[in-house]
N, C-alpha and C positions, 0 to 999 in steps of 0.2 A: 377739227372736223371729226376725227376719230372719237374724241371724248364726247362730243355732242351726240354722235350716233349711238355710242354706248349708253349714254344717259337716256336717250329716247327709248332704246330697247329695254332699258331697265323699267320704264313706265309700263311696258307690256308684260311685266312679270316674268322676264327671261333671266337666266343665270348669265350675267354679263361677264363674269370672270371666265366661265367656260367658253363663251363666244370669243372673248379676246384671245384665249390660248389657242383655240381652233383656227384663229386668223393669224397666228404667229406673233402675237403681241404679248407684252407683259406690263404690269402696272408701273414698274419703274420707268419704262420708256414713256408711258402715257402721262406720268406725273410731271414731267419736265415741260415748262410752259413754252419754251422756244425749240423743242426737239422736233425735227422733221422725220417722217417715216415714209418709206417707199409706198407709192400710191396703190400697189397691188394689195397691200394689207387692207386698205379701205374697201376695195372691191370684194375681197374675201369676207370681210365683216358684214357687208351689205348682203351678200349671198347667204351667209350663215343665218342672218336674221330672217331672210325670206323663207328659208327652209324651216327654221324653228317655228315661225308663225303661220306657215302655209299661206303666205300672203304675198303674191307677186306685185302688189301695189305698194309695198313698203316704201320704195324710193319716192313715189309721188306723195305719199302721206307724210313722210319725213320732211320733204320740201315744203309742204303746206303748213307745217308747224314751225317754220324758220323764224328765228329772232336774231337781231343784229349781233348779239354777243357770241353767236355761233362762229363768227368770222374774226374774233379777236379785235385787234387794233383796226383792221380794215373795216370791220362792222361799225365801230364807233365813228370812223371817218365818214362812212356812207350816210349814217343817220344825221350828220351835221352838215351835209351838202345843202346847197340852195335849191336845186332842181333835180328832177329825175334824169335829165340829160347829163348833169354833172356826175350823178351816181354811175351812169353807164360808162362814162369816160374813165372814172377811177376803176370800175369793175373790170373793164377790158385791160387796163394796164397792170393791175395787181392781183387779180383772182388766182394766179398761179402760186401765190404765197400761201394760200390756205387749202388749195385743193388742186392736185396735179393730174387728176384723172381725165380732164378735158378742159376746154376753155370756150367762153362765149365771145364771139366777135361781132362788133357793132357794125352793121351794114346799112347804108342809106340807099333807098331806091327812089324812083320817080314819085310814086304815090304813097309809099309807106316806108317805115324803117323796120329793121329786124335784128334780133339777136340770134346768131347762128351758132350751133354747137359743133365743135371740132375736137377730134380725139385722134392721137397718133396710133393708138391700139384699137382693140375691139370696143364697140359702143354698147356697153351693158345697158339695157333699157332702163333699169332702175336708177342708174346714175344720171342719165339724161333727164328723166322725169323729175328726179329730185332737184336738179339745177333749175329747170323751168318752173317747177312749183315754188321754189325758194325765191326766184326773181320776182314772180308775180306777187307772192305773199309779202315780200319786203316792200315792193312799190306801193301796195295798198296800205301797209302799216305806216310807212314813212310819210305818205301824202295825206293819210286820213280819208282817202277817197277809194271807193270800190271800182277802180278803173280796171279794164280788161283788155287783153289783146284783141285784134280783129281776126286772127287766125293762128292756130298752133299746128305745126306739122312734125310728125315723128317718122323716122325711117323704119322703125320696127312695128310689129303688130301690137294691137291693144293687149295689155297685160291683165285686163279685167273688163268690166262692163264699160263700154265707151261713154255711156251716159254719166258715169262718175267723173270722167275727165271734163266733159262739157259743163257739168254742174260747177266744178271748181273754176275753170278758166272762163266760163260764161261767154263762150264763143265757139265756132266750129272747130273741131279737132280732127285732123286727117292723119291716118296711119299708112305705113308702107310708102311714104313720100320719098322723093329723091334726097332730101336733106332734113335735118332737125332744126327747126327755127320757130321763134316767136315773132309774129308780125303785129305791128301796132301803128296807130295814127301818129304822125310826126308831132302833132300838137302836145302829146304827152311829155315830150322832152322839156317843155316849159312849165310843167306842173310843179308848183312850189311844195317843198317838204315842210313838215310841222315844226322841226327844231333846227333851223339853219343857224350856223355860227361860223362866220367866215374866218375869224381869228383862230378858233379851235381847229377848224378844218385844215387851215394852213399848217398849223403845228403838227397835227396828226399826219398830214400828207408828207411832211418832211421825215417823220419817223418811219412811215411805210416805205418811202423812197429809199431811205438808208437800208432798210431790211431787204428791199429788192436788189440793191447793189451788192449787199453781202451775200444774198442767195445766188446772184450771178457769179460772184467770185467762187463760192463753194461749188457751183455747177462746173465751172472751168476746172477746178482742182479734181473733182470726181472724174470728169471726162479725160483729163490728162492722165490720171492714175490708170484708168481702163486702157488707154492707148499704150502706156508704158508696160503694163502687165502683158500685153500681146506682143510688144515690139522687142523687149529686152531678150537678148539671146539670138534673135533673128537678124537684127541690124543695129547699128550704133544709135542710141536714143539722143538725137540732136535737137536743139531748140527750134531750128528752122523747120525740120520735118514735123515736129510736134505741132507747131503753130499752123502749118499747112493742113495737117490732119484735123485740127479743131476749127479750121476756117477763120483763123485770127492772124493778125500781123505779129511779128516777133516781139515788138515793143509792147503791144497791147497785152500779149500773153504774160510777159515779164511783169507789167504793171498790175495785172489781175492777181498774179501769184504773190507779188509784194504786198498788195493790199490785204491779202489773206494771211500774211505773216510767214511766207515761205519763198523759196526760189526753185528754179527748174532743177538745179543740181541737187537740192535737198529732196525734191520729189523723186528723182531718179534713184537716189540712195535709199529712200524709204521703200520704193517699189522693189528694189533688189533685196532688201532685208526681208520683206514679206515673202517674196518668191523663194529666197534661200530656205526659210523655215518650212515652206510648203514642200519643196523638193527634198529636203533632208528627211522628211517623214516617210519618203518613198525608199524603202530599203533596197530596191532594185538599182538605185542610182549610186554610183561611187561619189566620193567627194570631188574627184576630178570632173565627173559628169555634171554635178551641180554647178561647179565653177564655170564650166563651158556654157551651160544653159543660161547663166547670168551675164554672159558676155565678157568675162574676164580673160585677158590674154594669157595670164599665168595663175596657177593655183595659189601661189604664195600671196598674190594680191588679194584674192578672195579670203584667204586665211586671216590676213591683217584686218580686212573690212569686217569679218565676222567677229573677231575679237573686240573690235570697237563697238559693234552692235550688242553682243551678248556677254562679253567679258570672259569668253572661253572659246576653245576651238570648235569647229563644226563637228568633229568626231565626238568630242566630249558631250556636246549638246545632244547629238543623235542618240548616244548611249542612255541619256537620261529621259529621252522621249520616245 
């Protein structure tokens, strides 16, 4: 998604290298096909583009230009689904793999169905508008039909001329609504796509499912590390306490870590190593203070662990850094 947005900004005659740097990104990170980047960078890049272009409708326009390859493997899966209903099902399950700034939830009501936007953090208008624009654009592209929602609702104010929204969505658009959602006729769920391929879709679904499992394992590892960094030194980092803090069973946590190629004990060791280097850079702390903050009962135990990590004593490392 970051690469796609940068490419789009490049078509607007902007210096994309400068925009990437301003958003805390570098080309090395962006070049890696499977690298994930914190969602805050995407929001910063979108905001930088809005400022540079003096265009608060950048998000909507970027969404209106969406093509399936923007979403990588997931995009190829969606284009080979049989119906729009199947697309929505996959989108709801796997959208977090390509964009973690928010998610669309598929909700069925008595007389209509809706895609509702949900975000754990602030709802940047451009990001919601991009998502809605991209969903509608993809549905039209994949079906070969100029289908439209029956109603679009945004919880924010119009970022530009409301007529521009209605011209694209081809339906009433309401602002300052209680929620953000696209409403449409349930019959659209059965609309056939132009390039269905059940065998290829099944293959791609397996690949995306594997990525989702791997992403879940990485997420558990990241959450565990954050918990350990806060816990070490205050209380003993035990598996049971960690599992409870992460909302998992002990066996499930162990299995997730094993799938990711690590163990709870190794995670504790890695967290202590990182904390040791951080604390040793603080000249106000003695070696004993650092040992205590890492939860070691004796300084000699910390000394042995540090030699294993760095091949030298904590004092020698500190003198070099």
